[in-house]
Every structure is written in C-alpha cells, then in structure tokens.
Backbone as XML, in Angstrom:
<?xml version="1.0"?>
<chain id="A" units="angstrom">
  <residue number="1" name="MET">
    <atom name="N" x="3.479" y="1.482" z="-0.500"/>
    <atom name="CA" x="3.283" y="0.604" z="0.472"/>
    <atom name="C" x="3.647" y="-0.337" z="0.493"/>
  </residue>
  <residue number="2" name="ALA">
    <atom name="N" x="4.640" y="-1.458" z="1.081"/>
    <atom name="CA" x="4.905" y="-3.169" z="0.659"/>
    <atom name="C" x="4.235" y="-3.455" z="1.804"/>
  </residue>
  <residue number="3" name="VAL">
    <atom name="N" x="2.608" y="-4.454" z="1.614"/>
    <atom name="CA" x="2.191" y="-4.956" z="2.226"/>
    <atom name="C" x="1.710" y="-6.607" z="2.345"/>
  </residue>
  <residue number="4" name="SER">
    <atom name="N" x="2.180" y="-7.359" z="3.701"/>
    <atom name="CA" x="2.036" y="-8.266" z="2.980"/>
    <atom name="C" x="0.576" y="-9.413" z="3.139"/>
  </residue>
  <residue number="5" name="LEU">
    <atom name="N" x="0.588" y="-9.590" z="2.358"/>
    <atom name="CA" x="-1.568" y="-9.969" z="2.376"/>
    <atom name="C" x="-1.610" y="-11.159" z="3.054"/>
  </residue>
  <residue number="6" name="GLU">
    <atom name="N" x="0.287" y="-11.934" z="3.554"/>
    <atom name="CA" x="-0.389" y="-13.494" z="4.022"/>
    <atom name="C" x="-0.519" y="-13.270" z="5.139"/>
  </residue>
  <residue number="7" name="ASP">
    <atom name="N" x="-1.853" y="-12.844" z="5.449"/>
    <atom name="CA" x="-2.024" y="-12.601" z="7.473"/>
    <atom name="C" x="-1.348" y="-13.525" z="8.789"/>
  </residue>
  <residue number="8" name="LYS">
    <atom name="N" x="-0.763" y="-12.609" z="9.643"/>
    <atom name="CA" x="0.350" y="-13.351" z="10.909"/>
    <atom name="C" x="-1.672" y="-13.280" z="11.394"/>
  </residue>
  <residue number="9" name="ILE">
    <atom name="N" x="-1.199" y="-14.647" z="11.666"/>
    <atom name="CA" x="-3.647" y="-14.753" z="12.865"/>
    <atom name="C" x="-2.564" y="-14.957" z="14.583"/>
  </residue>
  <residue number="10" name="LEU">
    <atom name="N" x="-2.998" y="-14.104" z="15.063"/>
    <atom name="CA" x="-3.030" y="-14.269" z="16.997"/>
    <atom name="C" x="-4.452" y="-14.097" z="17.736"/>
  </residue>
  <residue number="11" name="SER">
    <atom name="N" x="-3.948" y="-14.823" z="18.444"/>
    <atom name="CA" x="-5.354" y="-15.080" z="19.583"/>
    <atom name="C" x="-5.218" y="-12.685" z="20.274"/>
  </residue>
  <residue number="12" name="ALA">
    <atom name="N" x="-6.530" y="-13.623" z="20.284"/>
    <atom name="CA" x="-6.238" y="-11.569" z="20.645"/>
    <atom name="C" x="-5.556" y="-11.761" z="22.873"/>
  </residue>
  <residue number="13" name="THR">
    <atom name="N" x="-5.371" y="-13.455" z="22.806"/>
    <atom name="CA" x="-3.784" y="-12.990" z="24.003"/>
    <atom name="C" x="-2.628" y="-13.020" z="23.622"/>
  </residue>
  <residue number="14" name="GLU">
    <atom name="N" x="-3.035" y="-13.492" z="22.960"/>
    <atom name="CA" x="-1.075" y="-13.396" z="22.578"/>
    <atom name="C" x="-0.871" y="-11.800" z="21.780"/>
  </residue>
  <residue number="15" name="ALA">
    <atom name="N" x="-2.429" y="-11.340" z="21.174"/>
    <atom name="CA" x="-1.797" y="-9.559" z="20.065"/>
    <atom name="C" x="-1.518" y="-9.240" z="21.534"/>
  </residue>
  <residue number="16" name="ARG">
    <atom name="N" x="-2.492" y="-10.063" z="23.076"/>
    <atom name="CA" x="-2.220" y="-8.348" z="23.832"/>
    <atom name="C" x="-0.467" y="-8.499" z="24.705"/>
  </residue>
  <residue number="17" name="GLN">
    <atom name="N" x="-0.415" y="-9.776" z="24.575"/>
    <atom name="CA" x="0.805" y="-9.951" z="25.283"/>
    <atom name="C" x="2.874" y="-9.719" z="24.112"/>
  </residue>
  <residue number="18" name="GLN">
    <atom name="N" x="1.998" y="-9.677" z="22.751"/>
    <atom name="CA" x="3.043" y="-9.077" z="22.376"/>
    <atom name="C" x="2.416" y="-7.454" z="21.459"/>
  </residue>
  <residue number="19" name="PHE">
    <atom name="N" x="1.802" y="-6.543" z="22.113"/>
    <atom name="CA" x="1.093" y="-6.107" z="21.413"/>
    <atom name="C" x="2.010" y="-4.440" z="20.268"/>
  </residue>
  <residue number="20" name="PHE">
    <atom name="N" x="3.592" y="-4.712" z="21.360"/>
    <atom name="CA" x="4.151" y="-3.520" z="20.946"/>
    <atom name="C" x="5.104" y="-4.128" z="20.382"/>
  </residue>
  <residue number="21" name="ARG">
    <atom name="N" x="5.637" y="-5.453" z="19.836"/>
    <atom name="CA" x="6.693" y="-6.447" z="18.570"/>
    <atom name="C" x="5.111" y="-6.422" z="17.121"/>
  </residue>
  <residue number="22" name="VAL">
    <atom name="N" x="4.127" y="-6.793" z="17.968"/>
    <atom name="CA" x="2.043" y="-6.536" z="16.886"/>
    <atom name="C" x="3.125" y="-4.595" z="15.666"/>
  </residue>
  <residue number="23" name="LEU">
    <atom name="N" x="2.390" y="-4.411" z="17.218"/>
    <atom name="CA" x="2.571" y="-2.392" z="16.306"/>
    <atom name="C" x="4.213" y="-2.431" z="15.566"/>
  </residue>
  <residue number="24" name="GLU">
    <atom name="N" x="5.361" y="-3.148" z="15.327"/>
    <atom name="CA" x="6.505" y="-2.618" z="14.201"/>
    <atom name="C" x="6.185" y="-3.757" z="13.548"/>
  </residue>
  <residue number="25" name="GLU">
    <atom name="N" x="5.504" y="-4.611" z="13.824"/>
    <atom name="CA" x="5.548" y="-5.068" z="12.523"/>
    <atom name="C" x="4.097" y="-5.168" z="11.568"/>
  </residue>
  <residue number="26" name="VAL">
    <atom name="N" x="3.197" y="-4.677" z="12.071"/>
    <atom name="CA" x="2.154" y="-3.997" z="10.859"/>
    <atom name="C" x="3.021" y="-2.935" z="10.335"/>
  </residue>
  <residue number="27" name="ARG">
    <atom name="N" x="3.815" y="-1.449" z="11.796"/>
    <atom name="CA" x="4.283" y="-0.634" z="10.970"/>
    <atom name="C" x="4.936" y="-1.036" z="9.241"/>
  </residue>
  <residue number="28" name="GLY">
    <atom name="N" x="5.882" y="-2.817" z="9.797"/>
    <atom name="CA" x="7.005" y="-2.648" z="8.694"/>
    <atom name="C" x="6.240" y="-3.430" z="8.021"/>
  </residue>
  <residue number="29" name="GLY">
    <atom name="N" x="4.966" y="-3.763" z="7.350"/>
    <atom name="CA" x="4.139" y="-4.478" z="6.570"/>
    <atom name="C" x="2.999" y="-5.418" z="6.289"/>
  </residue>
  <residue number="30" name="GLN">
    <atom name="N" x="3.034" y="-5.972" z="7.341"/>
    <atom name="CA" x="1.825" y="-6.497" z="7.551"/>
    <atom name="C" x="1.652" y="-6.875" z="8.750"/>
  </residue>
  <residue number="31" name="THR">
    <atom name="N" x="0.555" y="-7.801" z="7.306"/>
    <atom name="CA" x="-1.169" y="-7.025" z="8.823"/>
    <atom name="C" x="-1.393" y="-9.254" z="9.197"/>
  </residue>
  <residue number="32" name="VAL">
    <atom name="N" x="-1.843" y="-7.994" z="9.883"/>
    <atom name="CA" x="-2.359" y="-9.522" z="11.705"/>
    <atom name="C" x="-2.884" y="-9.272" z="11.891"/>
  </residue>
  <residue number="33" name="THR">
    <atom name="N" x="-3.942" y="-10.587" z="12.159"/>
    <atom name="CA" x="-5.237" y="-10.469" z="12.607"/>
    <atom name="C" x="-5.064" y="-10.853" z="13.494"/>
  </residue>
  <residue number="34" name="ILE">
    <atom name="N" x="-6.424" y="-11.229" z="14.440"/>
    <atom name="CA" x="-6.661" y="-10.500" z="15.570"/>
    <atom name="C" x="-8.091" y="-11.744" z="15.798"/>
  </residue>
  <residue number="35" name="HIS">
    <atom name="N" x="-7.873" y="-13.105" z="16.245"/>
    <atom name="CA" x="-8.768" y="-13.850" z="16.475"/>
    <atom name="C" x="-9.573" y="-14.086" z="18.645"/>
  </residue>
  <residue number="36" name="GLN">
    <atom name="N" x="-10.668" y="-14.166" z="18.084"/>
    <atom name="CA" x="-11.450" y="-14.533" z="18.905"/>
    <atom name="C" x="-12.370" y="-15.029" z="18.570"/>
  </residue>
  <residue number="37" name="PRO">
    <atom name="N" x="-12.404" y="-16.928" z="19.745"/>
    <atom name="CA" x="-13.839" y="-17.462" z="18.880"/>
    <atom name="C" x="-14.914" y="-17.027" z="19.591"/>
  </residue>
  <residue number="38" name="LYS">
    <atom name="N" x="-16.150" y="-17.070" z="18.565"/>
    <atom name="CA" x="-17.432" y="-16.085" z="18.424"/>
    <atom name="C" x="-17.137" y="-15.012" z="18.696"/>
  </residue>
  <residue number="39" name="ARG">
    <atom name="N" x="-16.732" y="-14.628" z="18.238"/>
    <atom name="CA" x="-16.059" y="-12.758" z="17.841"/>
    <atom name="C" x="-15.397" y="-12.598" z="16.248"/>
  </residue>
  <residue number="40" name="GLU">
    <atom name="N" x="-16.493" y="-11.628" z="15.252"/>
    <atom name="CA" x="-15.637" y="-10.904" z="14.273"/>
    <atom name="C" x="-14.099" y="-10.820" z="13.863"/>
  </residue>
  <residue number="41" name="ASP">
    <atom name="N" x="-13.207" y="-11.248" z="13.468"/>
    <atom name="CA" x="-11.696" y="-11.608" z="13.484"/>
    <atom name="C" x="-11.091" y="-9.734" z="12.696"/>
  </residue>
  <residue number="42" name="VAL">
    <atom name="N" x="-10.870" y="-9.189" z="13.897"/>
    <atom name="CA" x="-9.838" y="-7.857" z="13.153"/>
    <atom name="C" x="-8.344" y="-7.958" z="12.223"/>
  </residue>
  <residue number="43" name="THR">
    <atom name="N" x="-8.416" y="-6.854" z="11.770"/>
    <atom name="CA" x="-6.759" y="-6.993" z="10.743"/>
    <atom name="C" x="-6.240" y="-5.909" z="10.971"/>
  </residue>
  <residue number="44" name="LEU">
    <atom name="N" x="-5.021" y="-5.212" z="11.384"/>
    <atom name="CA" x="-4.105" y="-4.756" z="11.549"/>
    <atom name="C" x="-3.528" y="-4.054" z="10.392"/>
  </residue>
  <residue number="45" name="VAL">
    <atom name="N" x="-3.798" y="-3.091" z="9.950"/>
    <atom name="CA" x="-2.642" y="-2.768" z="8.457"/>
    <atom name="C" x="-2.036" y="-1.455" z="8.402"/>
  </residue>
  <residue number="46" name="PRO">
    <atom name="N" x="-1.197" y="-1.243" z="8.222"/>
    <atom name="CA" x="-0.731" y="-0.186" z="7.915"/>
    <atom name="C" x="-1.727" y="1.129" z="7.743"/>
  </residue>
  <residue number="47" name="ARG">
    <atom name="N" x="-1.925" y="2.073" z="8.644"/>
    <atom name="CA" x="-2.568" y="3.401" z="8.116"/>
    <atom name="C" x="-2.300" y="3.601" z="6.136"/>
  </residue>
  <residue number="48" name="ALA">
    <atom name="N" x="-0.790" y="3.839" z="5.509"/>
    <atom name="CA" x="-0.464" y="4.378" z="4.234"/>
    <atom name="C" x="-1.812" y="3.232" z="3.170"/>
  </residue>
  <residue number="49" name="PHE">
    <atom name="N" x="-1.710" y="2.365" z="3.627"/>
    <atom name="CA" x="-1.867" y="1.331" z="3.165"/>
    <atom name="C" x="-3.000" y="1.071" z="3.134"/>
  </residue>
  <residue number="50" name="LEU">
    <atom name="N" x="-4.095" y="1.571" z="4.435"/>
    <atom name="CA" x="-5.562" y="2.113" z="3.849"/>
    <atom name="C" x="-5.552" y="3.008" z="3.201"/>
  </residue>
  <residue number="51" name="ALA">
    <atom name="N" x="-4.899" y="3.975" z="3.431"/>
    <atom name="CA" x="-5.144" y="4.661" z="2.569"/>
    <atom name="C" x="-5.144" y="5.178" z="0.735"/>
  </residue>
  <residue number="52" name="GLN">
    <atom name="N" x="-3.877" y="3.896" z="0.681"/>
    <atom name="CA" x="-4.035" y="3.789" z="-0.208"/>
    <atom name="C" x="-5.325" y="3.248" z="-1.192"/>
  </residue>
  <residue number="53" name="LEU">
    <atom name="N" x="-5.811" y="1.701" z="-0.137"/>
    <atom name="CA" x="-6.784" y="1.809" z="-0.852"/>
    <atom name="C" x="-8.199" y="2.467" z="-0.658"/>
  </residue>
  <residue number="54" name="LEU">
    <atom name="N" x="-8.312" y="3.042" z="0.084"/>
    <atom name="CA" x="-9.243" y="4.473" z="0.194"/>
    <atom name="C" x="-8.917" y="5.042" z="-1.133"/>
  </residue>
  <residue number="55" name="LYS">
    <atom name="N" x="-7.599" y="5.146" z="-1.264"/>
    <atom name="CA" x="-8.012" y="6.273" z="-3.065"/>
    <atom name="C" x="-8.095" y="5.957" z="-4.279"/>
  </residue>
  <residue number="56" name="GLU">
    <atom name="N" x="-7.602" y="4.469" z="-3.914"/>
    <atom name="CA" x="-7.635" y="3.740" z="-5.360"/>
    <atom name="C" x="-9.502" y="3.112" z="-5.877"/>
  </residue>
  <residue number="57" name="MET">
    <atom name="N" x="-9.624" y="3.119" z="-4.316"/>
    <atom name="CA" x="-11.831" y="1.806" z="-4.665"/>
    <atom name="C" x="-12.200" y="3.879" z="-4.849"/>
  </residue>
  <residue number="58" name="GLU">
    <atom name="N" x="-11.769" y="4.701" z="-4.272"/>
    <atom name="CA" x="-12.273" y="6.118" z="-5.384"/>
    <atom name="C" x="-12.289" y="6.525" z="-6.750"/>
  </residue>
  <residue number="59" name="GLU">
    <atom name="N" x="-10.955" y="6.013" z="-6.886"/>
    <atom name="CA" x="-10.683" y="6.364" z="-8.725"/>
    <atom name="C" x="-11.511" y="5.098" z="-9.747"/>
  </residue>
  <residue number="60" name="LEU">
    <atom name="N" x="-11.564" y="4.295" z="-8.706"/>
    <atom name="CA" x="-12.497" y="3.006" z="-9.635"/>
    <atom name="C" x="-14.292" y="4.100" z="-9.440"/>
  </residue>
  <residue number="61" name="THR">
    <atom name="N" x="-14.324" y="4.173" z="-8.719"/>
    <atom name="CA" x="-15.509" y="4.252" z="-8.531"/>
    <atom name="C" x="-15.828" y="5.543" z="-8.997"/>
  </residue>
  <residue number="62" name="MET">
    <atom name="N" x="-15.089" y="6.759" z="-9.478"/>
    <atom name="CA" x="-14.943" y="7.584" z="-10.145"/>
    <atom name="C" x="-14.740" y="6.851" z="-12.208"/>
  </residue>
  <residue number="63" name="GLN">
    <atom name="N" x="-14.446" y="6.003" z="-12.054"/>
    <atom name="CA" x="-14.167" y="5.733" z="-13.414"/>
    <atom name="C" x="-15.142" y="4.732" z="-14.287"/>
  </residue>
  <residue number="64" name="LEU">
    <atom name="N" x="-16.526" y="4.594" z="-12.696"/>
    <atom name="CA" x="-17.090" y="3.624" z="-13.467"/>
    <atom name="C" x="-18.550" y="5.103" z="-13.122"/>
  </residue>
  <residue number="65" name="GLU">
    <atom name="N" x="-18.292" y="5.321" z="-12.433"/>
    <atom name="CA" x="-19.399" y="6.820" z="-12.452"/>
    <atom name="C" x="-19.256" y="7.493" z="-14.347"/>
  </residue>
  <residue number="66" name="SER">
    <atom name="N" x="-18.124" y="7.417" z="-14.187"/>
    <atom name="CA" x="-17.943" y="7.817" z="-16.084"/>
    <atom name="C" x="-17.969" y="7.347" z="-17.368"/>
  </residue>
  <residue number="67" name="ALA">
    <atom name="N" x="-18.315" y="5.492" z="-17.067"/>
    <atom name="CA" x="-18.676" y="5.066" z="-17.788"/>
    <atom name="C" x="-20.335" y="4.315" z="-17.530"/>
  </residue>
  <residue number="68" name="GLU">
    <atom name="N" x="-20.909" y="4.474" z="-16.957"/>
    <atom name="CA" x="-22.282" y="5.174" z="-16.699"/>
    <atom name="C" x="-22.166" y="6.095" z="-17.311"/>
  </residue>
  <residue number="69" name="LEU">
    <atom name="N" x="-22.415" y="7.018" z="-16.776"/>
    <atom name="CA" x="-22.601" y="8.351" z="-17.697"/>
    <atom name="C" x="-22.140" y="8.411" z="-18.960"/>
  </residue>
  <residue number="70" name="ALA">
    <atom name="N" x="-20.914" y="8.233" z="-19.438"/>
    <atom name="CA" x="-20.796" y="7.475" z="-20.457"/>
    <atom name="C" x="-22.083" y="7.478" z="-21.945"/>
  </residue>
  <residue number="71" name="GLN">
    <atom name="N" x="-22.416" y="6.194" z="-20.402"/>
    <atom name="CA" x="-24.055" y="5.025" z="-21.460"/>
    <atom name="C" x="-24.922" y="5.814" z="-21.313"/>
  </residue>
  <residue number="72" name="ASP">
    <atom name="N" x="-25.345" y="7.215" z="-20.591"/>
    <atom name="CA" x="-25.993" y="8.298" z="-20.445"/>
    <atom name="C" x="-26.090" y="9.243" z="-21.597"/>
  </residue>
  <residue number="73" name="ALA">
    <atom name="N" x="-27.069" y="8.639" z="-23.138"/>
    <atom name="CA" x="-27.602" y="9.827" z="-23.935"/>
    <atom name="C" x="-27.949" y="11.114" z="-24.046"/>
  </residue>
  <residue number="74" name="GLU">
    <atom name="N" x="-28.841" y="11.616" z="-22.890"/>
    <atom name="CA" x="-29.468" y="12.342" z="-22.599"/>
    <atom name="C" x="-28.039" y="13.325" z="-22.060"/>
  </residue>
  <residue number="75" name="ALA">
    <atom name="N" x="-27.439" y="12.576" z="-20.783"/>
    <atom name="CA" x="-26.486" y="13.014" z="-19.974"/>
    <atom name="C" x="-25.318" y="13.468" z="-20.995"/>
  </residue>
  <residue number="76" name="MET">
    <atom name="N" x="-25.008" y="13.066" z="-21.624"/>
    <atom name="CA" x="-23.444" y="13.650" z="-22.509"/>
    <atom name="C" x="-23.870" y="14.415" z="-23.621"/>
  </residue>
  <residue number="77" name="ALA">
    <atom name="N" x="-25.498" y="14.339" z="-23.996"/>
    <atom name="CA" x="-26.004" y="15.623" z="-24.791"/>
    <atom name="C" x="-25.850" y="16.827" z="-24.083"/>
  </residue>
  <residue number="78" name="ALA">
    <atom name="N" x="-26.788" y="16.355" z="-22.953"/>
    <atom name="CA" x="-26.639" y="17.698" z="-21.841"/>
    <atom name="C" x="-24.778" y="18.265" z="-21.803"/>
  </residue>
  <residue number="79" name="ILE">
    <atom name="N" x="-24.507" y="17.594" z="-21.218"/>
    <atom name="CA" x="-22.980" y="18.377" z="-21.325"/>
    <atom name="C" x="-21.866" y="18.454" z="-22.772"/>
  </residue>
  <residue number="80" name="ARG">
    <atom name="N" x="-22.518" y="18.199" z="-23.777"/>
    <atom name="CA" x="-22.389" y="18.166" z="-24.852"/>
    <atom name="C" x="-22.657" y="20.042" z="-24.888"/>
  </residue>
  <residue number="81" name="ARG">
    <atom name="N" x="-23.867" y="20.528" z="-24.866"/>
    <atom name="CA" x="-25.135" y="21.508" z="-24.957"/>
    <atom name="C" x="-23.941" y="22.827" z="-23.595"/>
  </residue>
  <residue number="82" name="SER">
    <atom name="N" x="-23.661" y="22.453" z="-22.530"/>
    <atom name="CA" x="-22.804" y="22.423" z="-21.455"/>
    <atom name="C" x="-22.064" y="23.403" z="-21.966"/>
  </residue>
  <residue number="83" name="GLU">
    <atom name="N" x="-20.912" y="22.464" z="-22.505"/>
    <atom name="CA" x="-19.894" y="22.835" z="-22.903"/>
    <atom name="C" x="-19.390" y="23.473" z="-24.276"/>
  </residue>
  <residue number="84" name="ALA">
    <atom name="N" x="-20.897" y="23.697" z="-25.039"/>
    <atom name="CA" x="-21.083" y="24.549" z="-26.258"/>
    <atom name="C" x="-21.463" y="25.844" z="-25.962"/>
  </residue>
  <residue number="85" name="ASP">
    <atom name="N" x="-21.589" y="26.007" z="-24.907"/>
    <atom name="CA" x="-22.243" y="27.480" z="-23.821"/>
    <atom name="C" x="-21.237" y="27.771" z="-23.003"/>
  </residue>
  <residue number="86" name="ILE">
    <atom name="N" x="-20.033" y="26.846" z="-23.161"/>
    <atom name="CA" x="-18.819" y="27.915" z="-22.243"/>
    <atom name="C" x="-18.247" y="28.500" z="-23.839"/>
  </residue>
  <residue number="87" name="GLN">
    <atom name="N" x="-18.024" y="27.528" z="-24.464"/>
    <atom name="CA" x="-17.762" y="27.732" z="-25.251"/>
    <atom name="C" x="-17.744" y="29.722" z="-27.071"/>
  </residue>
  <residue number="88" name="SER">
    <atom name="N" x="-19.242" y="29.549" z="-25.845"/>
    <atom name="CA" x="-19.958" y="30.251" z="-26.665"/>
    <atom name="C" x="-19.885" y="31.914" z="-25.774"/>
  </residue>
  <residue number="89" name="GLY">
    <atom name="N" x="-19.446" y="31.578" z="-24.980"/>
    <atom name="CA" x="-19.162" y="32.983" z="-23.478"/>
    <atom name="C" x="-20.533" y="33.124" z="-23.368"/>
  </residue>
  <residue number="90" name="ARG">
    <atom name="N" x="-21.496" y="31.759" z="-23.144"/>
    <atom name="CA" x="-22.507" y="31.702" z="-22.351"/>
    <atom name="C" x="-22.578" y="31.044" z="-20.854"/>
  </residue>
  <residue number="91" name="THR">
    <atom name="N" x="-22.351" y="31.990" z="-20.281"/>
    <atom name="CA" x="-22.488" y="32.106" z="-18.430"/>
    <atom name="C" x="-21.959" y="32.854" z="-17.841"/>
  </residue>
  <residue number="92" name="VAL">
    <atom name="N" x="-22.968" y="32.166" z="-16.294"/>
    <atom name="CA" x="-22.911" y="33.231" z="-15.948"/>
    <atom name="C" x="-22.295" y="32.897" z="-14.547"/>
  </residue>
  <residue number="93" name="ASP">
    <atom name="N" x="-22.110" y="34.419" z="-13.918"/>
    <atom name="CA" x="-20.690" y="35.069" z="-13.438"/>
    <atom name="C" x="-21.115" y="34.470" z="-11.810"/>
  </residue>
  <residue number="94" name="LEU">
    <atom name="N" x="-20.371" y="33.797" z="-10.373"/>
    <atom name="CA" x="-20.228" y="33.042" z="-9.416"/>
    <atom name="C" x="-21.550" y="33.912" z="-8.916"/>
  </residue>
  <residue number="95" name="SER">
    <atom name="N" x="-20.935" y="35.431" z="-8.515"/>
    <atom name="CA" x="-21.462" y="36.612" z="-8.072"/>
    <atom name="C" x="-22.927" y="37.558" z="-8.379"/>
  </residue>
  <residue number="96" name="ASP">
    <atom name="N" x="-23.268" y="36.987" z="-9.501"/>
    <atom name="CA" x="-24.142" y="36.874" z="-10.223"/>
    <atom name="C" x="-25.697" y="35.741" z="-10.284"/>
  </residue>
  <residue number="97" name="VAL">
    <atom name="N" x="-25.009" y="35.119" z="-9.718"/>
    <atom name="CA" x="-25.996" y="33.506" z="-9.487"/>
    <atom name="C" x="-25.959" y="33.858" z="-7.989"/>
  </residue>
  <residue number="98" name="LYS">
    <atom name="N" x="-25.273" y="34.553" z="-7.219"/>
    <atom name="CA" x="-25.730" y="34.408" z="-5.674"/>
    <atom name="C" x="-26.586" y="36.097" z="-5.856"/>
  </residue>
  <residue number="99" name="ARG">
    <atom name="N" x="-26.302" y="36.468" z="-6.590"/>
    <atom name="CA" x="-27.320" y="37.887" z="-6.582"/>
    <atom name="C" x="-28.674" y="38.018" z="-6.707"/>
  </residue>
  <residue number="100" name="ILE">
    <atom name="N" x="-29.085" y="36.839" z="-8.008"/>
    <atom name="CA" x="-29.985" y="36.624" z="-8.479"/>
    <atom name="C" x="-31.071" y="35.228" z="-7.195"/>
  </residue>
  <residue number="101" name="LEU">
    <atom name="N" x="-29.830" y="34.577" z="-6.729"/>
    <atom name="CA" x="-30.607" y="33.583" z="-5.668"/>
    <atom name="C" x="-31.037" y="34.703" z="-4.301"/>
  </residue>
  <residue number="102" name="LYS">
    <atom name="N" x="-30.635" y="35.641" z="-4.151"/>
    <atom name="CA" x="-30.736" y="36.177" z="-2.748"/>
    <atom name="C" x="-32.418" y="36.863" z="-2.920"/>
  </residue>
  <residue number="103" name="ARG">
    <atom name="N" x="-32.635" y="37.890" z="-4.118"/>
    <atom name="CA" x="-33.519" y="38.048" z="-5.290"/>
    <atom name="C" x="-34.383" y="37.347" z="-4.916"/>
  </residue>
  <residue number="104" name="ARG">
    <atom name="N" x="-33.747" y="36.366" z="-4.929"/>
    <atom name="CA" x="-35.466" y="34.738" z="-5.059"/>
    <atom name="C" x="-36.068" y="34.646" z="-4.060"/>
  </residue>
  <residue number="105" name="ARG">
    <atom name="N" x="-35.223" y="34.796" z="-2.847"/>
    <atom name="CA" x="-35.275" y="34.059" z="-1.320"/>
    <atom name="C" x="-35.762" y="35.087" z="-1.189"/>
  </residue>
  <residue number="106" name="ARG">
    <atom name="N" x="-36.080" y="36.234" z="-0.996"/>
    <atom name="CA" x="-36.193" y="37.106" z="-0.507"/>
    <atom name="C" x="-37.905" y="37.886" z="-1.701"/>
  </residue>
  <residue number="107" name="GLY">
    <atom name="N" x="-37.488" y="37.375" z="-2.499"/>
    <atom name="CA" x="-38.873" y="37.242" z="-3.450"/>
    <atom name="C" x="-40.102" y="35.980" z="-2.514"/>
  </residue>
  <residue number="108" name="ASN">
    <atom name="N" x="-39.226" y="34.733" z="-1.933"/>
    <atom name="CA" x="-40.125" y="34.212" z="-1.511"/>
    <atom name="C" x="-40.578" y="34.049" z="0.212"/>
  </residue>
  <residue number="109" name="GLY">
    <atom name="N" x="-40.743" y="35.643" z="1.209"/>
    <atom name="CA" x="-40.530" y="35.763" z="1.949"/>
    <atom name="C" x="-38.873" y="35.193" z="2.730"/>
  </residue>
  <residue number="110" name="HIS">
    <atom name="N" x="-37.991" y="34.712" z="1.987"/>
    <atom name="CA" x="-37.491" y="34.303" z="3.618"/>
    <atom name="C" x="-35.833" y="35.791" z="3.256"/>
  </residue>
  <residue number="111" name="ARG">
    <atom name="N" x="-35.104" y="35.657" z="4.102"/>
    <atom name="CA" x="-34.880" y="36.704" z="4.217"/>
    <atom name="C" x="-33.151" y="36.520" z="4.286"/>
  </residue>
</chain>
C-alpha cells in the first residue's frame, strides 16, 4: 500500500470534528498526526501499512540475527555437525524424544 509520509497535522479538536473524513483519508493512504499541546502526538496510518512495516522489521531482525550467527564460529561448527548428523541419519524421532522425556520426569519424581 502506498502511504504518504507527509503527515497531515490536525489538532485533537479538528480531528474530532472531521473524524469520518480523517478515517477515509487514512484508508486512502494519508497519514494523519493528531497534536495536543503538552501531550505526545499520535499518528494514524492504514492497518495494511503497519502490517507491512512490522513484517519488514521482522525480516530485517532475522537477517541481522543470521549475520550475527554467521560470525559465531562455535555456533557455525555446531550447525555443521548437526547437518552432518542429519545427512548420516543420526536423528531421533519426535515420539522417541517424548518417551525419553516422560521417563526422565518419572525418574525425577514427576508424574
């Protein structure tokens, strides 16, 4: 969704008086900032814009974490060992893991 990043700035009174028109403008891609003296401004944006922004932020966070992981030699070595285990068939079925954990809990006095 194309969004105008040039805010339309209204006072709280103006926003209240023009509420339905403001909603339509925001739905159309216009950001609207509501200003009240001595209070923090509030900006209205379309929901789709916010969802896209959050998605992009999550993707950037994942890229950053991947880059940081790639710099960790010990972690990369563990990943390579894990990949080799998978290639060699040294894996454990999830149902086996559940059974092992259940036995361990019973052994520690848990039910």
